[in-house]
N, C-alpha and C positions, 0 to 999 in steps of 0.2 A: 413310627409304632413303637420305638423304645421307650419314647417318652410316656405312651400310654400305659405299657407294661410296669414302667417304675411308679406312676403314682396312681394307678388305679382308675376306675371309671368315673366320669365327673355325671353332675346333674344333667348337664347337656346331653352327654351321652345317652342316658337313660330315658331323657324326653325322645331324642331320635328314635332309639330301639322302639319307645313305647308306641311311637305313630307309627312306624314301621309295621311292629305287629299288629296294630289296630288294622291295618291294610290285610294283614293276612287274616286275620279274623273276619273280616268282609268277605275275603275271596271263598274262605272255606264257608261261610254261609251259603256262597252263590254257587259253588262247585256240588254241595251236598244236597240241596234242596230237593232235587228228584227222588233222594231217599224216603221223603214223606209226600211228595206232591206226584209221584210216579204214576199211582193208580189213578188218582184225577185226572193228570196228563192223559191217559189213558182213554178216560170217558170225554174228555173235552175236545181231544182233537180226533178219537175215535180210530186206535191203531190196537194192535195185539203186543203180548210181551218181547216178540221179537224185535219189533221197532221200538219198542221201549228200551231195550238192551242197548239196540243200535244208538238211540241218543245219547247215551251215557260213554259209550265205545268210543263215538265220534269227538266227542268233549274230550275224552279223557287220550285220545288219538293225536289230537290237536294240540294238547298240553304236550305229550310227549317231544311231538315233532319240533314244538317251540324251544325245548329245555337248553340244546346247544345256542340256539339264539340268544335266548335269555342269559345264560352264562356268560356269553361273548360280551354282551350288552352291559351287564355287571363290570366288567373288567375294564370296559373301553369306552363307554358311554359315560356311565355311573349310574348308581340306584335311584338317585332323585328324578330325572325325567324318564327312566325307564319304568319306575314304580307310579309314576303318575300318568303315562301312556298304557299302562295295565289295568288300573282303576275305571280309565275313560272306557276302555274297551269293554269292561265287566258290564258297565252301566248301561252302555249302548247295548249289549247283548240281552241284558235283563230285561229291557225296556221292550225290545222286539219279541221275547219271549213271552211278555205279559198281555201283549196286542195279538198274538197269532191265532188264528183260528183254522189253520189247516197243520199239516205237517212241515212242509217244504220252509216257511217262516221259523217256524218254532227251531227245526235245526239249525236254520243261520242264526239264529239267537243263542243258542247252546254252543255252538262254535264261536261267535264271539267272546263269550264267556270262559271259556277254555283258552284260547290265545291270550286273554288278558290275565286269567289267573296265572300260567305260565309264567308269567314275569315277576311274580309277586315274592313267592319263598326264597327263592336265590337271592333276589336282591335286597332282602330284609336280613337273611344270614350274611350279606357282602357287608351291609351297614354295621351287623354287631363285629365282623372282624376288624373292620376299620375302627371300630370307636372303642371296644374293650380289648384287654390283655389276652393273650392267645391261651391262659390258664383256666379262663372261663367258657372257651369254645363251647363243651360238652352243655353246661348249664344252661346258656343261652339258648343253644339249639332246643333243648328240652321246654326249654320256657316259653319260648317262641311256639312249640308244638302244643303248649298247655293253653295260649291265647286261642291258637287254630280250634282247639279243642271246645272252648267257648263258644268260638261261632258256629261250630257244628250243634252244640247244644241249642244256639237260636234256632237252627233249622229243624228242631224235633218238636216238642210240644207246642211252643210259640209260636211256631210256623204252621202248626196244625190249627192254633185258636184262630191267626190271622186268617188264614183261609177259611174256617168256617165262619168266621164271622165278618171280614171285609170281603172275602169273595177274591179269585183270580186275578182279576188283573188289578186292582186297588192295592192287591199284597205285593205283586212283583214290581210294580210301575212304582210305587213307594219306596222299595229298596234300591231301583235303582237311582231315584232323585237321591237320597241319601247318602250313596254311594258317589256321586258326581260331586257332592258338597266336600265328602271326605279327601276325594282327589284333589281340591283346591287346597285344603286344610295341609295336606301334606306334602306338597309342592313349597308351601310358604315356610314350613318348618325344617324339614330335612334338607341337610347335607352331605354331600359323600362322605368327608372325611372331618377331623378335627382340626381347629384354626391351626395354622401353622404348619400343618402337613402337608408338603407340596403334591399336586397332581401328577400322578404317573406321566411319563412322557410317552406319549403316542407312537412315538417311531421305534420305542424299545420293543413293543410287542412283537413276539414271534408269528409267522404265518398262522393262520387257522388250524390247517391241517397239522401242522407241527406241535402246536399248543394241544390238540386234543391227543394226537399219538403221545406225547409225554405223559400227559395226565393219565392215560389209560395204564400207560407202560408200569406207572408205581403201582405195587400191591396195595396199598392203602387206598387208593382208589377202587379198584377190584374188590377189594374186601368189602367197601364201604357199599357197592353196588349191590352185591350179593345179600348182606344183610337189610339192607332197604326191600330187596325185593321180598324176602322173606316174611318181612314184619308189615311193610304196608300194603303189599298185595293182598293179602286178607282183608285188612282194613280198610281198602277201598271196595272190595267186592261187598261187604257188609254193612259199610256206613252208606255208601253212594247210591245203592239201588237195591241189593238181593235182601238185606236184612228184614226191612219188612214185608216184602211179599212172603218170605220163607215163614216168618211168624204169621201172616194173616192167612195163607193159602195153605202153609203147611203145618201148622199147629194151632190153628183155629182160635186165634188172638183175634180181639176188635182192632181197628184202628189206633184208638187212644194208647191201649196196652203196648201195640207194638212200638209206637213212638216213644214209650217211657223206657223200652228196652235200647231204644236207640240213644235216650237219654244217658242209660248206664254205660253204654260203651263210651260216649264221649265223655263220661264223669271219670271212667277207667283211664283214658290218657290224660283228662287233667290232674288227677289226683296223683298217678304215677310219675308224672313230666318231673317235678322235681326230684325226686326220689331217684329216677333212675338216671339225671344230668348228674346228681350229686355223687351217685357211685361211679359214673364211668371218669368224672372227673379226678378220682381217686388214682387213675394210673392206668396204662395201655392193658395190661392185665384183668384188672379189675372192669374194665371196659370192653374187652372182648368178652369176658366170661358172662357179664349181665345180659348182653346181646344174645348169646347162644341160648341162654337158659330162657328169656322170654319167646325166642323163635318154638324152642322146643314146647313150651308150655303153650302155645297157642296153635301148634300142630296136633298136641296129643288132646287136647280139650276138644276142637271141633271135629277131630277124626273119631273121638266118641261120641260127639252128638248126633254125626251124621251115621255111625253103625249101630245107634242104640237100637237094641231088639225090637222096643214096638214102635214101627213107622208111626210118626205123626202124633205121640205122645210122649215126647223126650220131657223128663223132669225139670220142671222150672227154675231150680238150683242149679242145674248143669247148665240151661241156658243163661241164666245170670252169668255164670263163671264165665261162659264163652263169650258173652259179649263184653264183659268188664276186661278179659284178658286181651281179646281184640283190640280195646280202645288201648291197656298198658304197651302192648307190641308195638301200636304208632306212635308212643312216647320214645320206644326204642329206637324206631325207626327214624326218628328226629335226628338221634346222637349218633346214628349211622353216618351223616354227612360229615362228624369231626374224624371219624376214621381217613377221609379223603382229605381234609384240610391239615391232618399232622404232618402229611408226607408231600405236600403240592406249595410253590412258592406263591407268595401272596398274588403276584400278577396274574397267574392261571388259577387263583382259587374259586372264581366263579365257575370256569370252565369245568373243574372236579366237581363241583358241586352237582353240576346240573348233569353229569354222567350219573352219580349216585341216584341223583334225582328219577334218572329213567328206569331204575329197577323195580320199585314199587309200581310204577305205572304200566310199564311192559307187563307183568303178570295181573296186573288188575285189569289193562284191556282184553288180554286175552281171555281171561278166566269169566268177565261180565259177559263177551260176546259167547262166550262157549255154554255158560249158563243158559243164557238167550235161547239158542238154538235147542239145547237138550231139553229144555222144560216145554216148549210147544204152547200152543193153544191151551191146553184144560191142563193144567199144574197141579198137582198134588204133592201129598209129603214124600213118596217114594220117588217121584221126578226130582224133586229138590236136593234128596240125599245123592243124586247121580250127578245132578247138574253144579252142585258145589263140590265134586270131588276135584275138577282140575285145579280150583283155587289150592286145594291140600298139596296135591303133586307138585305144583309150582313150590309150596312152601318147604316141602323136603328137599327136594333139589338146592333151593338156595341154603336150607342148614347145612347140607353135604359141603357145599361149596365155602361156607362159612366157617364152617370145621378147619378145612383145608388152609385157608387162608390165614385163620388165627396161629395155626402150627407153624405156617410158613414166616411169618411175620416173627414171632417168639423165639422161634430158632435164629433167625436171622439178628434180633435185638441179643440172644445170650451170646451170639459168636463174637457181636460188636464189643458186647462188653466185656468177653475174655482177651480180645486184642486189645484193648484199653487199660488192662491193667498191669502188664508189662511196663506200658510208657508211663503210667504213673508210680511204678514203685521204683523204676532207674534213678528219676532226680533224689526221691528220700534216700535212695543208698548211697548215692554221690555225696550229697550233705553230711550225712551220718560217718561216711569214711574219714579218717585224718590226714 
């Protein structure tokens, strides 16, 4: 890895990361498809909002439960094989979902998609760590998020048009075939590490429990967990399921207009990603301040939306700001992975990334399910105000914890710098003495 740091990224490194990012693009498209297709799924399969929330919550729960195995697989099996397995699972799940005529097979299909999706992001970030110098960590994480946002864009108006013109089965079955083809391309192109870099010694890995405990004990991992929870939790709720119903049933938008707002959300992530990554790579202090500011902006804007005095008549500029900032916050959530990476050795980087990634999905699962229960069978603007409140409660908790760990890590860094200063001045003083 020292050689990578010295000579910088190669064309092959960009190719490997680019193919990996394309896999993440595909995974995000499949993950978020219900954000646009959810109401159609209700009509096709004949269920209510509570069941729709359970669909997405189950998919996210499986994603969450698979995070630790995915991180360990990245460290111990390698990204190449793990990514291929993830794409195959997604393709199989999407095909089952495309052909489903009732709730049980549809749930099985979404569960398979969640299982495969869980293997993608952590392993793409593991590739970036292996092929690029550490100084590019935040930027690569943010750029990966930008590519994911493009996958989210594909799941808005383009998916809406495909469903309108091709129908349910052709749209999702076609995406399944394309995903399977991409899995074959990825397996042929991706390599776990640059040429000449030896594979890690499998016998050197610590027991799984010890690896996870050590990763969680490091403040950077916990800081990343809370930063991710506060920024990705709202994004998951709005983009994966409740953003479109909130606009259609709570603000009287039509389906096309709601899809356009989801496009704004994805565009916010894509546009903010490089800027957030650049700011975060300027140092630990800039990284911490950027993530705190984004969390506060997302929390404040959505609190204003839900507390707006005229229920069901929130001004469109405020809604646009809320969706755009939610996307920008997700870009910050991608940078949160770098908080964990900075304090963990390479051998446990996958495990640390998995722990951080659990944050946003824990908040997302709880908020999605609570929203479905609170909305009931006859949702309106007033019920959406209550149903989305848990999302903000989790975000507020995360912001408080992120402030706590920011202060802790900055205090420790200042103490370490103060301790190092005398050690640096003593040799200089000795050299100056006659």
